[in-house]
N, C-alpha and C positions, 0 to 999 in steps of 0.2 A: 407652052407648058401650063399656063394659067387656064387655058381652055380645056386641057386634058383633065386638070384637077377639078374644074367646075363640072365637067361631064361625069366624073367619078362620083362626085357628091350627089348629083341628080340621080344617078343609077342607084346609089346606096339608099337615098331617101325613098326612091320608088319601091325598092325591095322591102324597106321597113313598112311602108304603107300597105303593100300587098300582104305582108305577113300579118299586120294588124287586122286587115279585112278578113283574112282567112281565119284568124283566131276567133273573131267575134261573130263570124257567120256560121260557125259550126253549131248546129242545134243541140240543145241540152236534151239528153235522152230522158223522157218522162216515164215514170212507172205509175201504175194505178194501185191505189190502196183500197181494200175492201174491209169494212167493219160490220160485224153483226151486233145489232142493238137489241139486247134481250127484252127490256121493258117496253119498247115501242114496236117490237116485231118487225124490224126493218133492216135494210142494208144501206150503209152509207158508202158512196163511191168518191174517192179523193184523188185529185191530181197532185202527184208528189212534187211537181215543180212550182205550181202556184200555191200549194198548201191550202186549197179550197175544196169544199164538197161540191161536186158537179151534179150528183144525183142522189136522191133519197128514195129508195124503192121499198114499198110495203111488201111484206112476205106473208104467205098463207099459213106459215107454220107459227108455233108458239115457242118463245124463248130460244132464238137462235144463239147457240153457245160457242162452238168452235167451228172453224171452216178451213178448207184446204183447196188449193187449185189443182186442176188436172195438169198433166205433164206438159201439154201444149198451151196452157193458159186460157183455153177457150171456155172452160166451165169452172164453176165453183161447186163444191160439195159442202153443204151446210148442215151440221148436226144440231138437232133441236131437242132440248131437254124437256120442253113442255108438251110437244106433240109426238115424241118418240119416233122420229123419222129423220131421213136425210133428204134435203131438197137439192135437186140438181138445177143450177142456175147458169144460163147462157150469158157469158160476159160480153159478147158482141151484140146480141139482140137486147141485152139487159132485161131478161125476163126468165121466169121459172120454166123449166122444161118438164120435170116430173117430180113427184114426191114418192119416196120409197120407204115403206115401213121398216123400222129396225127394232132395237130392243128398248126396254123400259128406261126412260130418261137417257136418251142418246146424248152422251156428253162430248165425246171426241170422235173425229173421223180422219182417216189417213188413207192415202193412195199407195198401193203396192208399186214397187219400182218399175214393173212392166206396164203399169197404167191400166190393168184389166180389172182390178178388184178394189173395193173399199173395205176397210176394217173399222167397225164402230165400237167404241168403248161404252157399254151400257151400264151406267153407274147404279141404276135401280134394279138391275137383274144379275149383276156379277157375271156378265158374259161379254164376249166379243162376237159381233155378227159379221159374217163375210158376205158382201154384196157383189154380185156379178154385174158389172156395168153393161155388158152386152145383153143380159137378160133383165136388168133393172129390178132385181129382187134378191132377197137373202137366200143364199144357197147352203149355208152352214152356220151353226152357232157353237161357240166354244166356251166352256166354263173357265173362269180365271179367278183371281183373288177378289177381295172385298172392295167395293167401290172403285172399279176401274175408271181411270181418268183419260189417258191418252195412249197412243200407240205409235211407235217408230219401227223402221225396218232395217235389217242389215243391208248393205249396199247390193248384195246379190239376191236379196228378197227371200232367202231361205228361212230367216228367223224374224219374228215380230216380237217386240218387247212392249209390255203393257204396264204402265204405272198404276198401282193399286193403293189408293189413299186410305182405305179402311184396314188393309192387312199389312201395310208398311213394306210392301215387297214389289218385285217386278216379275210378272209372269212371262216366261219364255215360250213362245209358240213356234213349233215346227210348221211352217206354212205348207210344206209338201205333204205332211201327214195330217195337217189341220187338227193338231192337238197340243195341249200344254205339256211341255217336257220337263220344266223345272220352275220353281219359284225361288227367286233370289232376294235375300233381305236387302232393303234399301234404307228405310228410316220412316219415322212417323209422318203421316200425311204426305206420302209420296205423290207428286203431281206432275210438274213440268218435266219433260223428258226430251233429250236430243241425243243423237249419235254423231260422233265425229266422222268427217268425210271418209277416213280410212276404214271405219267400222270397228276400230279397236277399243273404243270407250263409249260407255253410256254415261251421260250426265243427268242426274235426277235431283229435283228440288224436294226438300222435306220441310214443309211449312211448320210442322210441330217441333222441329229441332233447329230452325233458322239456319239451314245449311244446304249445301249441295254435296251429294255423294258421287264419286267417280267409280264406275264399275268396269272392270276389265272383262270384255266380252269373251275372251278365250278361256279364262279361269272362272268367269261368272262370280267374281268376288269383289267386294268394295276395296279399292286400293288407296282411296284418299277421301277426306271429308274437308270441305271448305266452309268455314263459318262466315256468314254474311249478315244481312239485316233481318228484321222481324218478319215472320210469315213469308218465307221464300215461296214463290208461286210459279209464274210463267218463266220459261227459259228458251233461249235461242243461241245458236252457234253460227258464226259466219261461214260462208261457203268454202273459204280457205282453211277453216279449222283453227284459226289463230285466236279468236276472241269470242267470249261468251257474255251474254247479258241475262241478268236475273232480276225480275220484278219482286221487290220486297213490299208486300201489301201492308204489313203492320206498321212501317215507319215511313211510307210514302217516298221510297227511293228506288233507284235502279243501280245494281252493282255491275261493273264491267270487270271481267276476269281474263287474265292471261292463261289460255288453255294449256299451253306447253308446260309452263311452270306451276300451274294450278294455284295462282295467287291473285287476289283482288288488286285491280289497278286503281279504281276510283269508285266512289259512291256518289250518285247524283240525285238531289232532291227533284221529284217529279210528280205533279198532279196530286191526286188523293185516291188511295186504294188502287195503285197501278196493278195491272193484271197480266196482260200478254204482250211481250216484246217481239218485234220482228225487224231484221236488218233490211236496209234498202239493197237492191241488187248490186250496186256498185260498192257497198260497204262503207259509204260515207255518212249515212244517217241511221238512226234507230227510231222506230215508231212504237209507241207504247199506249195501249188503251188505259184510260184513267176513268174508273167506273163512277166515282162520286162527283167528279167535275164534268162528266159526260163529254170528254174530249179525247183526242189522240194527241199525245205529246211527242214533239219531234226533237230529238237530241242530235246535235252536230258532233260527230265522233272525234273530229280533229281538235275541238275546243272543250269537249265534255260539258256543253251547255245546252239548255233547252232554247231552241230558236223559234219555235212556233207551238201554239196550242190551238188545235182545230176542233171547234164544236161539232159534235155528231148527234146521234140519237140517245135515248135514255138507256142507262146501264150498258155501255159498250163493253164487249168482252172479246170474242175472237177477232183476229185480224190476219190478213194475208196480203202480200204485195206481188203483183204480176208485172214483169218488165214490159 
């Protein structure tokens, strides 16, 4: 009997050890963070696990402002306000592939859901340029509101929504017809813009009113306004549509918002002049460019605390994460 109990204990301990080995041997899935540094005309590459810059890559363009990844993550598209173009960057070879002229002061760049086209918001021309990735050139230009900032798409790609900081509205573009079909009032200094995964709501920051407006895409009307910190700017929504993050540039904070209930959860002090937030692919961290500290601030979402401050280049602005 004692021998049987002893054997059971040995088996139990062995299973515990195997379990521990399995738990600790599973590799942590690392993502790669890319940051455009406006004043140093460079791209910082960060390992999300070590929280360290692995590469700093000079760019041929001037003032890289916002950037977005291709659907497969193999390329970055970098909008440059100083050189009025989009740079295509190979994330595997870590080099520029081509520079595509766009509109005056190319501020924002977005990829259509089918991955075939880029839409650039040209803040100096009050236009959106459509770039064919196959042809690597602008194939159409669409007039929009004043000082267009960023563009997002409906999930089916039928509509593009452009935030216009100068005219306080959202231009709705029919991508099939390639023309603006409506301008929807948003608020003063409309800038950051995201669409919920269902496509039912647009969330837009208005820095001049220190708030976020929620626009119903079916009725194209503002259905809610959420008061936040000073000079609301960049905005991101998690892939499950449950949480939003807004950078408040005027008081050096980030607000986290419950999307379903449209209420702020917490306000977190972060950096100085925080600009663009982006969530990690697993939704556990938030990365925010902090322009005046020249860092990327890492917020742990389970504790709502800053857990790392990563030095990058001068005047960091656009940021994107690739799994």
